[in-house]
C-alpha atoms as an extended CHARMM CRD file, in Angstrom:
* protein
*
       255  EXT
         1         1  MET       CA             30.0750000000      -52.5450000000       41.2330000000  PROA      1               0.0000000000
         2         2  SER       CA             29.3970000000      -55.9660000000       39.7350000000  PROA      2               0.0000000000
         3         3  PHE       CA             27.1700000000      -56.3710000000       36.7130000000  PROA      3               0.0000000000
         4         4  ASN       CA             23.4840000000      -56.4470000000       37.7150000000  PROA      4               0.0000000000
         5         5  LEU       CA             21.9410000000      -58.9120000000       35.2590000000  PROA      5               0.0000000000
         6         6  THR       CA             18.4360000000      -58.5610000000       36.7000000000  PROA      6               0.0000000000
         7         7  SER       CA             18.4190000000      -54.7930000000       36.1070000000  PROA      7               0.0000000000
         8         8  ALA       CA             19.7000000000      -55.1880000000       32.5690000000  PROA      8               0.0000000000
         9         9  LEU       CA             17.0820000000      -57.8160000000       31.7260000000  PROA      9               0.0000000000
        10        10  THR       CA             14.3110000000      -55.6840000000       33.2410000000  PROA      10              0.0000000000
        11        11  ILE       CA             15.2000000000      -52.7090000000       31.0480000000  PROA      11              0.0000000000
        12        12  TYR       CA             15.5850000000      -55.0210000000       28.0560000000  PROA      12              0.0000000000
        13        13  ARG       CA             12.1630000000      -56.6200000000       28.6130000000  PROA      13              0.0000000000
        14        14  ASN       CA             10.4260000000      -53.2670000000       29.0680000000  PROA      14              0.0000000000
        15        15  GLU       CA             11.9250000000      -51.9420000000       25.8360000000  PROA      15              0.0000000000
        16        16  LEU       CA             10.8060000000      -54.9990000000       23.8940000000  PROA      16              0.0000000000
        17        17  LEU       CA              7.2870000000      -54.6130000000       25.2980000000  PROA      17              0.0000000000
        18        18  ARG       CA              7.2790000000      -51.0040000000       24.1110000000  PROA      18              0.0000000000
        19        19  PHE       CA              8.2960000000      -52.2810000000       20.6990000000  PROA      19              0.0000000000
        20        20  LEU       CA              5.3320000000      -54.6720000000       20.6370000000  PROA      20              0.0000000000
        21        21  ARG       CA              2.9480000000      -51.8670000000       21.6010000000  PROA      21              0.0000000000
        22        22  THR       CA              4.1150000000      -49.8170000000       18.6190000000  PROA      22              0.0000000000
        23        23  VAL       CA              4.6140000000      -52.7130000000       16.2170000000  PROA      23              0.0000000000
        24        24  PHE       CA              3.0180000000      -50.9370000000       13.2330000000  PROA      24              0.0000000000
        25        25  GLY       CA              5.3810000000      -47.9920000000       13.2240000000  PROA      25              0.0000000000
        26        26  SER       CA              8.3720000000      -50.0090000000       14.4100000000  PROA      26              0.0000000000
        27        27  LEU       CA              8.0760000000      -52.9920000000       12.0860000000  PROA      27              0.0000000000
        28        28  ILE       CA              5.3000000000      -52.9950000000        9.5110000000  PROA      28              0.0000000000
        29        29  SER       CA              5.9250000000      -49.4970000000        8.1720000000  PROA      29              0.0000000000
        30        30  PRO       CA              9.6600000000      -50.0320000000        7.3860000000  PROA      30              0.0000000000
        31        31  VAL       CA              8.9000000000      -53.3940000000        5.7700000000  PROA      31              0.0000000000
        32        32  LEU       CA              6.2210000000      -51.8700000000        3.5320000000  PROA      32              0.0000000000
        33        33  THR       CA              8.6220000000      -49.1040000000        2.5300000000  PROA      33              0.0000000000
        34        34  THR       CA             11.2970000000      -51.6690000000        1.6660000000  PROA      34              0.0000000000
        35        35  CYS       CA              8.7710000000      -53.6310000000       -0.4190000000  PROA      35              0.0000000000
        36        36  LEU       CA              8.1020000000      -50.4900000000       -2.4400000000  PROA      36              0.0000000000
        37        37  TYR       CA             11.8310000000      -50.0950000000       -3.0800000000  PROA      37              0.0000000000
        38        38  PHE       CA             12.0200000000      -53.6780000000       -4.3170000000  PROA      38              0.0000000000
        39        39  ILE       CA              9.0020000000      -53.2030000000       -6.5710000000  PROA      39              0.0000000000
        40        40  VAL       CA             10.3330000000      -49.9900000000       -8.1170000000  PROA      40              0.0000000000
        41        41  PHE       CA             14.0830000000      -50.6380000000       -8.2290000000  PROA      41              0.0000000000
        42        42  GLY       CA             14.2530000000      -54.4160000000       -8.1180000000  PROA      42              0.0000000000
        43        43  ALA       CA             11.3920000000      -55.4800000000      -10.3640000000  PROA      43              0.0000000000
        44        44  ALA       CA             10.5480000000      -52.4740000000      -12.5550000000  PROA      44              0.0000000000
        45        45  ILE       CA             13.9910000000      -50.9420000000      -13.0950000000  PROA      45              0.0000000000
        46        46  GLY       CA             16.1640000000      -53.9750000000      -12.3350000000  PROA      46              0.0000000000
        47        47  GLY       CA             14.6340000000      -55.9810000000      -15.1700000000  PROA      47              0.0000000000
        48        48  ARG       CA             15.8970000000      -53.3910000000      -17.6510000000  PROA      48              0.0000000000
        49        49  MET       CA             19.4460000000      -53.0880000000      -16.2830000000  PROA      49              0.0000000000
        50        50  ASP       CA             22.5700000000      -55.1090000000      -16.8690000000  PROA      50              0.0000000000
        51        51  GLN       CA             24.2370000000      -57.0200000000      -14.0800000000  PROA      51              0.0000000000
        52        52  VAL       CA             26.4500000000      -55.1060000000      -11.6590000000  PROA      52              0.0000000000
        53        53  GLY       CA             29.6630000000      -56.9560000000      -10.9280000000  PROA      53              0.0000000000
        54        54  GLY       CA             28.1330000000      -60.1740000000      -12.1960000000  PROA      54              0.0000000000
        55        55  VAL       CA             25.0940000000      -59.8520000000       -9.9060000000  PROA      55              0.0000000000
        56        56  ASP       CA             21.5560000000      -59.1660000000      -11.0840000000  PROA      56              0.0000000000
        57        57  TYR       CA             20.6030000000      -55.6140000000      -10.2040000000  PROA      57              0.0000000000
        58        58  GLY       CA             17.6190000000      -56.6450000000       -8.0820000000  PROA      58              0.0000000000
        59        59  ALA       CA             19.8490000000      -58.8510000000       -5.9380000000  PROA      59              0.0000000000
        60        60  PHE       CA             22.6630000000      -56.2780000000       -5.9540000000  PROA      60              0.0000000000
        61        61  ILE       CA             20.5760000000      -53.7050000000       -4.0750000000  PROA      61              0.0000000000
        62        62  VAL       CA             19.4310000000      -56.0740000000       -1.3050000000  PROA      62              0.0000000000
        63        63  PRO       CA             22.3440000000      -55.2810000000        1.0980000000  PROA      63              0.0000000000
        64        64  GLY       CA             21.9570000000      -51.5480000000        0.4920000000  PROA      64              0.0000000000
        65        65  LEU       CA             18.2180000000      -51.5900000000        1.0950000000  PROA      65              0.0000000000
        66        66  LEU       CA             18.7400000000      -53.6470000000        4.2240000000  PROA      66              0.0000000000
        67        67  LEU       CA             21.1900000000      -51.0730000000        5.5780000000  PROA      67              0.0000000000
        68        68  LEU       CA             18.9710000000      -48.1750000000        4.5010000000  PROA      68              0.0000000000
        69        69  THR       CA             16.2710000000      -49.4460000000        6.8330000000  PROA      69              0.0000000000
        70        70  MET       CA             18.5180000000      -50.7680000000        9.5870000000  PROA      70              0.0000000000
        71        71  LEU       CA             20.5320000000      -47.5860000000       10.1070000000  PROA      71              0.0000000000
        72        72  SER       CA             17.4260000000      -45.4790000000       10.4740000000  PROA      72              0.0000000000
        73        73  GLU       CA             15.5290000000      -47.9380000000       12.6680000000  PROA      73              0.0000000000
        74        74  SER       CA             18.4900000000      -48.8160000000       14.9170000000  PROA      74              0.0000000000
        75        75  THR       CA             19.1550000000      -45.1520000000       15.5700000000  PROA      75              0.0000000000
        76        76  SER       CA             15.4930000000      -44.2250000000       16.0790000000  PROA      76              0.0000000000
        77        77  ASN       CA             14.6500000000      -47.1720000000       18.3490000000  PROA      77              0.0000000000
        78        78  ALA       CA             17.5570000000      -46.5370000000       20.7000000000  PROA      78              0.0000000000
        79        79  SER       CA             17.0670000000      -42.7620000000       20.7600000000  PROA      79              0.0000000000
        80        80  PHE       CA             13.3660000000      -43.0220000000       21.6360000000  PROA      80              0.0000000000
        81        81  GLY       CA             14.1520000000      -45.7080000000       24.2080000000  PROA      81              0.0000000000
        82        82  ILE       CA             16.3330000000      -43.4500000000       26.3650000000  PROA      82              0.0000000000
        83        83  TYR       CA             14.5880000000      -40.1630000000       25.5000000000  PROA      83              0.0000000000
        84        84  MET       CA             11.1850000000      -41.2510000000       26.8330000000  PROA      84              0.0000000000
        85        85  PRO       CA             12.4670000000      -41.7920000000       30.4190000000  PROA      85              0.0000000000
        86        86  ARG       CA             13.9970000000      -38.3010000000       30.2370000000  PROA      86              0.0000000000
        87        87  PHE       CA             10.7550000000      -36.8740000000       28.8580000000  PROA      87              0.0000000000
        88        88  THR       CA              8.5540000000      -38.4970000000       31.5180000000  PROA      88              0.0000000000
        89        89  GLY       CA             11.0250000000      -37.9840000000       34.3800000000  PROA      89              0.0000000000
        90        90  SER       CA             11.4780000000      -41.6860000000       35.1130000000  PROA      90              0.0000000000
        91        91  ILE       CA             15.1800000000      -41.2880000000       34.2640000000  PROA      91              0.0000000000
        92        92  TYR       CA             15.6890000000      -40.1910000000       37.8930000000  PROA      92              0.0000000000
        93        93  GLU       CA             14.5200000000      -43.5850000000       39.1160000000  PROA      93              0.0000000000
        94        94  LEU       CA             17.0690000000      -45.2130000000       36.8250000000  PROA      94              0.0000000000
        95        95  LEU       CA             19.8590000000      -42.9150000000       38.0280000000  PROA      95              0.0000000000
        96        96  SER       CA             19.0510000000      -43.5620000000       41.7030000000  PROA      96              0.0000000000
        97        97  ALA       CA             18.8650000000      -47.3330000000       41.2440000000  PROA      97              0.0000000000
        98        98  PRO       CA             21.9280000000      -49.6030000000       41.5170000000  PROA      98              0.0000000000
        99        99  VAL       CA             22.2630000000      -49.6970000000       37.7410000000  PROA      99              0.0000000000
       100       100  GLY       CA             25.5540000000      -48.8840000000       36.0210000000  PROA      100             0.0000000000
       101       101  VAL       CA             26.4720000000      -47.8780000000       32.5020000000  PROA      101             0.0000000000
       102       102  ALA       CA             26.9100000000      -51.5030000000       31.4180000000  PROA      102             0.0000000000
       103       103  GLU       CA             23.4480000000      -52.5730000000       32.5690000000  PROA      103             0.0000000000
       104       104  THR       CA             21.8520000000      -49.5150000000       30.9770000000  PROA      104             0.0000000000
       105       105  LEU       CA             23.5360000000      -50.1530000000       27.6410000000  PROA      105             0.0000000000
       106       106  VAL       CA             22.7210000000      -53.8580000000       27.6780000000  PROA      106             0.0000000000
       107       107  GLY       CA             19.0840000000      -53.0550000000       28.4080000000  PROA      107             0.0000000000
       108       108  PHE       CA             18.3690000000      -50.1380000000       26.0890000000  PROA      108             0.0000000000
       109       109  VAL       CA             20.8730000000      -50.8040000000       23.3070000000  PROA      109             0.0000000000
       110       110  GLY       CA             20.4090000000      -54.5760000000       23.4880000000  PROA      110             0.0000000000
       111       111  ALA       CA             16.6690000000      -54.1620000000       22.9270000000  PROA      111             0.0000000000
       112       112  ALA       CA             17.2640000000      -51.7980000000       19.9830000000  PROA      112             0.0000000000
       113       113  VAL       CA             19.7090000000      -54.2840000000       18.4500000000  PROA      113             0.0000000000
       114       114  THR       CA             17.2030000000      -57.1220000000       18.8990000000  PROA      114             0.0000000000
       115       115  LYS       CA             14.5290000000      -55.0880000000       17.1010000000  PROA      115             0.0000000000
       116       116  SER       CA             16.9560000000      -54.3780000000       14.2640000000  PROA      116             0.0000000000
       117       117  LEU       CA             17.8530000000      -58.0620000000       13.8910000000  PROA      117             0.0000000000
       118       118  ILE       CA             14.1560000000      -58.9960000000       13.7650000000  PROA      118             0.0000000000
       119       119  LEU       CA             13.5950000000      -56.3150000000       11.1460000000  PROA      119             0.0000000000
       120       120  ALA       CA             16.6220000000      -57.4760000000        9.1300000000  PROA      120             0.0000000000
       121       121  LEU       CA             15.3370000000      -61.0700000000        9.1340000000  PROA      121             0.0000000000
       122       122  ILE       CA             11.8970000000      -59.9670000000        7.9500000000  PROA      122             0.0000000000
       123       123  ILE       CA             13.3610000000      -57.7620000000        5.2030000000  PROA      123             0.0000000000
       124       124  LEU       CA             15.6090000000      -60.5610000000        3.9400000000  PROA      124             0.0000000000
       125       125  THR       CA             12.6480000000      -62.9270000000        3.9570000000  PROA      125             0.0000000000
       126       126  THR       CA             10.5290000000      -60.3730000000        2.1130000000  PROA      126             0.0000000000
       127       127  ALA       CA             13.2780000000      -59.8790000000       -0.4750000000  PROA      127             0.0000000000
       128       128  THR       CA             12.9990000000      -63.5260000000       -1.5210000000  PROA      128             0.0000000000
       129       129  PHE       CA              9.5490000000      -62.7680000000       -2.9510000000  PROA      129             0.0000000000
       130       130  PHE       CA             11.0080000000      -60.1460000000       -5.2930000000  PROA      130             0.0000000000
       131       131  VAL       CA             14.5540000000      -61.2120000000       -6.2190000000  PROA      131             0.0000000000
       132       132  ASP       CA             16.7700000000      -64.2810000000       -6.1970000000  PROA      132             0.0000000000
       133       133  TYR       CA             19.7860000000      -63.5710000000       -4.0050000000  PROA      133             0.0000000000
       134       134  GLN       CA             22.4200000000      -65.6270000000       -2.2260000000  PROA      134             0.0000000000
       135       135  ILE       CA             24.5090000000      -64.9560000000        0.8900000000  PROA      135             0.0000000000
       136       136  ALA       CA             28.0520000000      -66.1130000000        0.2400000000  PROA      136             0.0000000000
       137       137  HSD       CA             29.1900000000      -65.7540000000        3.8630000000  PROA      137             0.0000000000
       138       138  PRO       CA             26.0700000000      -66.1660000000        6.0570000000  PROA      138             0.0000000000
       139       139  VAL       CA             27.8930000000      -66.3740000000        9.4020000000  PROA      139             0.0000000000
       140       140  PHE       CA             29.9800000000      -63.3010000000        8.6890000000  PROA      140             0.0000000000
       141       141  ALA       CA             26.8570000000      -61.5370000000        7.3590000000  PROA      141             0.0000000000
       142       142  PHE       CA             25.0600000000      -62.1480000000       10.6600000000  PROA      142             0.0000000000
       143       143  PHE       CA             27.9200000000      -60.8010000000       12.7460000000  PROA      143             0.0000000000
       144       144  TYR       CA             28.3870000000      -57.8410000000       10.4180000000  PROA      144             0.0000000000
       145       145  ILE       CA             24.6790000000      -56.9490000000       10.6600000000  PROA      145             0.0000000000
       146       146  LEU       CA             24.9320000000      -57.3580000000       14.4410000000  PROA      146             0.0000000000
       147       147  LEU       CA             27.9750000000      -55.0680000000       14.5030000000  PROA      147             0.0000000000
       148       148  VAL       CA             26.2890000000      -52.3610000000       12.4240000000  PROA      148             0.0000000000
       149       149  ALA       CA             23.0530000000      -52.5730000000       14.4400000000  PROA      149             0.0000000000
       150       150  SER       CA             25.0160000000      -52.2810000000       17.6930000000  PROA      150             0.0000000000
       151       151  ALA       CA             27.0610000000      -49.3060000000       16.4940000000  PROA      151             0.0000000000
       152       152  PHE       CA             24.0570000000      -47.3050000000       15.3100000000  PROA      152             0.0000000000
       153       153  SER       CA             21.9360000000      -48.2510000000       18.3020000000  PROA      153             0.0000000000
       154       154  LEU       CA             24.7180000000      -46.7510000000       20.4230000000  PROA      154             0.0000000000
       155       155  LEU       CA             24.6240000000      -43.6550000000       18.2130000000  PROA      155             0.0000000000
       156       156  GLY       CA             20.8610000000      -43.4920000000       18.7280000000  PROA      156             0.0000000000
       157       157  PHE       CA             21.3570000000      -43.7740000000       22.4860000000  PROA      157             0.0000000000
       158       158  ILE       CA             23.6490000000      -40.7370000000       22.3600000000  PROA      158             0.0000000000
       159       159  LEU       CA             21.1100000000      -38.8240000000       20.2730000000  PROA      159             0.0000000000
       160       160  GLY       CA             18.3850000000      -39.6850000000       22.7870000000  PROA      160             0.0000000000
       161       161  LEU       CA             20.5070000000      -38.1550000000       25.5490000000  PROA      161             0.0000000000
       162       162  TRP       CA             21.3670000000      -35.0940000000       23.4540000000  PROA      162             0.0000000000
       163       163  ALA       CA             17.8970000000      -34.2850000000       22.1140000000  PROA      163             0.0000000000
       164       164  ASP       CA             15.6760000000      -31.8570000000       23.9980000000  PROA      164             0.0000000000
       165       165  GLY       CA             12.6420000000      -32.4340000000       21.7700000000  PROA      165             0.0000000000
       166       166  PHE       CA             11.0470000000      -35.0030000000       19.4890000000  PROA      166             0.0000000000
       167       167  GLU       CA             12.1220000000      -33.0300000000       16.4210000000  PROA      167             0.0000000000
       168       168  LYS       CA             15.7950000000      -33.5020000000       17.2250000000  PROA      168             0.0000000000
       169       169  LEU       CA             15.3130000000      -37.2570000000       17.5790000000  PROA      169             0.0000000000
       170       170  GLN       CA             14.4680000000      -37.4650000000       13.8710000000  PROA      170             0.0000000000
       171       171  MET       CA             17.0010000000      -34.8890000000       12.7230000000  PROA      171             0.0000000000
       172       172  VAL       CA             20.0150000000      -37.1890000000       12.3350000000  PROA      172             0.0000000000
       173       173  PRO       CA             18.1950000000      -40.2410000000       10.8570000000  PROA      173             0.0000000000
       174       174  LEU       CA             16.2050000000      -38.1790000000        8.3390000000  PROA      174             0.0000000000
       175       175  LEU       CA             18.5750000000      -35.3480000000        7.4510000000  PROA      175             0.0000000000
       176       176  ILE       CA             21.9540000000      -37.0760000000        7.7170000000  PROA      176             0.0000000000
       177       177  LEU       CA             21.7980000000      -40.8790000000        7.7110000000  PROA      177             0.0000000000
       178       178  THR       CA             19.1810000000      -41.3160000000        4.9740000000  PROA      178             0.0000000000
       179       179  PRO       CA             20.8550000000      -38.9550000000        2.4450000000  PROA      179             0.0000000000
       180       180  LEU       CA             24.2850000000      -40.4530000000        3.1600000000  PROA      180             0.0000000000
       181       181  THR       CA             22.8660000000      -43.9620000000        2.6660000000  PROA      181             0.0000000000
       182       182  PHE       CA             21.2870000000      -43.0490000000       -0.6740000000  PROA      182             0.0000000000
       183       183  LEU       CA             24.6350000000      -41.5770000000       -1.7470000000  PROA      183             0.0000000000
       184       184  GLY       CA             26.6160000000      -44.4570000000       -0.2360000000  PROA      184             0.0000000000
       185       185  GLY       CA             26.1570000000      -47.0320000000       -2.9630000000  PROA      185             0.0000000000
       186       186  THR       CA             22.7640000000      -48.3950000000       -1.9460000000  PROA      186             0.0000000000
       187       187  PHE       CA             21.5230000000      -48.5320000000       -5.5310000000  PROA      187             0.0000000000
       188       188  TYR       CA             24.8330000000      -48.5380000000       -7.3980000000  PROA      188             0.0000000000
       189       189  SER       CA             28.5140000000      -49.3910000000       -7.1900000000  PROA      189             0.0000000000
       190       190  ILE       CA             30.7860000000      -46.4010000000       -6.6590000000  PROA      190             0.0000000000
       191       191  ASP       CA             33.0080000000      -47.8800000000       -9.3870000000  PROA      191             0.0000000000
       192       192  MET       CA             30.2720000000      -46.7320000000      -11.7670000000  PROA      192             0.0000000000
       193       193  LEU       CA             30.9760000000      -43.1090000000      -10.8340000000  PROA      193             0.0000000000
       194       194  ALA       CA             33.3590000000      -40.9440000000      -12.8160000000  PROA      194             0.0000000000
       195       195  GLU       CA             36.1350000000      -39.0150000000      -11.1370000000  PROA      195             0.0000000000
       196       196  PRO       CA             36.2080000000      -36.9210000000       -9.0280000000  PROA      196             0.0000000000
       197       197  TRP       CA             32.8820000000      -38.2380000000       -7.6750000000  PROA      197             0.0000000000
       198       198  ARG       CA             34.3120000000      -41.7010000000       -7.0880000000  PROA      198             0.0000000000
       199       199  THR       CA             36.9460000000      -40.2450000000       -4.7690000000  PROA      199             0.0000000000
       200       200  VAL       CA             34.4270000000      -37.9250000000       -3.1160000000  PROA      200             0.0000000000
       201       201  ALA       CA             32.1840000000      -40.9260000000       -2.3880000000  PROA      201             0.0000000000
       202       202  LEU       CA             34.9700000000      -42.5210000000       -0.3310000000  PROA      202             0.0000000000
       203       203  PHE       CA             34.5440000000      -39.7360000000        2.2320000000  PROA      203             0.0000000000
       204       204  ASN       CA             31.0180000000      -40.9840000000        2.8800000000  PROA      204             0.0000000000
       205       205  PRO       CA             31.2430000000      -43.4110000000        5.8410000000  PROA      205             0.0000000000
       206       206  ILE       CA             28.1050000000      -45.2610000000        4.7190000000  PROA      206             0.0000000000
       207       207  VAL       CA             29.9760000000      -46.4250000000        1.6040000000  PROA      207             0.0000000000
       208       208  TYR       CA             32.1070000000      -48.6530000000        3.8170000000  PROA      208             0.0000000000
       209       209  LEU       CA             29.0850000000      -50.1070000000        5.6140000000  PROA      209             0.0000000000
       210       210  VAL       CA             27.2650000000      -50.9220000000        2.3800000000  PROA      210             0.0000000000
       211       211  SER       CA             30.4140000000      -52.3580000000        0.8150000000  PROA      211             0.0000000000
       212       212  GLY       CA             31.1140000000      -54.5150000000        3.8530000000  PROA      212             0.0000000000
       213       213  LEU       CA             27.6280000000      -55.9850000000        3.9000000000  PROA      213             0.0000000000
       214       214  ARG       CA             27.6250000000      -56.4580000000        0.1200000000  PROA      214             0.0000000000
       215       215  TRP       CA             30.8700000000      -58.4350000000        0.4140000000  PROA      215             0.0000000000
       216       216  THR       CA             29.2340000000      -60.8420000000        2.8750000000  PROA      216             0.0000000000
       217       217  PHE       CA             26.4830000000      -61.4260000000        0.2900000000  PROA      217             0.0000000000
       218       218  TYR       CA             28.4550000000      -61.6780000000       -2.9530000000  PROA      218             0.0000000000
       219       219  GLY       CA             32.1450000000      -61.8450000000       -2.0170000000  PROA      219             0.0000000000
       220       220  GLN       CA             32.9170000000      -58.5440000000       -3.7310000000  PROA      220             0.0000000000
       221       221  ALA       CA             32.6700000000      -54.8980000000       -2.7500000000  PROA      221             0.0000000000
       222       222  ASP       CA             33.8950000000      -51.4060000000       -3.5730000000  PROA      222             0.0000000000
       223       223  VAL       CA             35.9380000000      -51.2340000000       -0.3640000000  PROA      223             0.0000000000
       224       224  ASP       CA             38.1280000000      -53.8330000000        1.3390000000  PROA      224             0.0000000000
       225       225  ILE       CA             36.1290000000      -55.8030000000        3.9240000000  PROA      225             0.0000000000
       226       226  ALA       CA             38.8490000000      -55.4210000000        6.5670000000  PROA      226             0.0000000000
       227       227  THR       CA             38.7150000000      -51.6380000000        6.2130000000  PROA      227             0.0000000000
       228       228  ALA       CA             34.9190000000      -51.6060000000        6.4120000000  PROA      228             0.0000000000
       229       229  THR       CA             34.8620000000      -53.8360000000        9.5050000000  PROA      229             0.0000000000
       230       230  GLY       CA             37.6630000000      -51.9370000000       11.2170000000  PROA      230             0.0000000000
       231       231  LEU       CA             35.9530000000      -48.5660000000       10.7570000000  PROA      231             0.0000000000
       232       232  THR       CA             32.6680000000      -49.9500000000       12.0680000000  PROA      232             0.0000000000
       233       233  VAL       CA             34.3520000000      -51.4110000000       15.1610000000  PROA      233             0.0000000000
       234       234  GLY       CA             36.1580000000      -48.1140000000       15.7250000000  PROA      234             0.0000000000
       235       235  PHE       CA             32.8760000000      -46.1980000000       15.4990000000  PROA      235             0.0000000000
       236       236  LEU       CA             31.2630000000      -48.5850000000       18.0070000000  PROA      236             0.0000000000
       237       237  ILE       CA             34.1320000000      -48.1310000000       20.4860000000  PROA      237             0.0000000000
       238       238  LEU       CA             33.9110000000      -44.3410000000       20.0920000000  PROA      238             0.0000000000
       239       239  CYS       CA             30.1760000000      -44.4050000000       20.8760000000  PROA      239             0.0000000000
       240       240  VAL       CA             30.7470000000      -46.5180000000       24.0030000000  PROA      240             0.0000000000
       241       241  ALA       CA             33.4360000000      -44.0870000000       25.1620000000  PROA      241             0.0000000000
       242       242  VAL       CA             31.1360000000      -41.0810000000       24.6300000000  PROA      242             0.0000000000
       243       243  ILE       CA             28.2910000000      -42.7420000000       26.5650000000  PROA      243             0.0000000000
       244       244  THR       CA             30.6380000000      -43.6260000000       29.4200000000  PROA      244             0.0000000000
       245       245  VAL       CA             31.7470000000      -39.9880000000       29.6910000000  PROA      245             0.0000000000
       246       246  ILE       CA             28.1020000000      -38.8280000000       29.6240000000  PROA      246             0.0000000000
       247       247  PHE       CA             27.1410000000      -41.0870000000       32.5170000000  PROA      247             0.0000000000
       248       248  HSD       CA             30.1990000000      -40.1450000000       34.5330000000  PROA      248             0.0000000000
       249       249  THR       CA             29.6020000000      -36.4100000000       34.0650000000  PROA      249             0.0000000000
       250       250  GLY       CA             25.7910000000      -36.5130000000       34.1720000000  PROA      250             0.0000000000
       251       251  TRP       CA             25.5060000000      -34.3970000000       31.0200000000  PROA      251             0.0000000000
       252       252  ARG       CA             21.8730000000      -34.1860000000       29.8510000000  PROA      252             0.0000000000
       253       253  LEU       CA             20.8270000000      -36.8760000000       32.3370000000  PROA      253             0.0000000000
       254       254  ARG       CA             19.5550000000      -34.5050000000       34.9850000000  PROA      254             0.0000000000
       255       255  GLU       CA             18.2010000000      -31.7420000000       32.7710000000  PROA      255             0.0000000000
């Protein structure tokens, strides 16, 4: 079956319209939360701390705060996007239509990625009111943010297929991703940790995401950028493979 662009764009447009209908929870709320982080950690605490790796503390935490919001929102947006058709029963119309896995992913995941990129742009713009930061590699930063948003939107899509209730949709973002992000170097460099905690931190996958994004901003990171990018690409490929198997087997799609 050839790629049905019209179907993909229809799903994509509908998901963006849903985003606009819930703009307060989808956009304004995360931005306000991020502003509070900048006020507390960037302005209040950052003014009393030394530089970290030659970067002012307020600017140092910008990549981590960006990822803290993006990981949660990318996952939640994609999971709600595919869960609602299952919840309302409209998933059967999608399954009976001439729409393949590729079109479905482009529509649902593409919309979630677009929302995340809009949110990232607004957060970075908001950060300029609180701290003075620079992006050393802006092009690579954009593609890295796009890569991370795509990977975790795919994860959210899987969660939306797996969940059998609204509680489970929030389980992974709130109970797993958020704690791992806080412990993944969002507010500090893992080089500041004493052993064995420095080594233990390397088992946290979010460390590599934060380090990769921080490198695009300041040209330095706790983990090699090639390693961080490679692991993120590998995670994205794994998610695509899992989704492909789900659609081919029908698991959770017809329940």
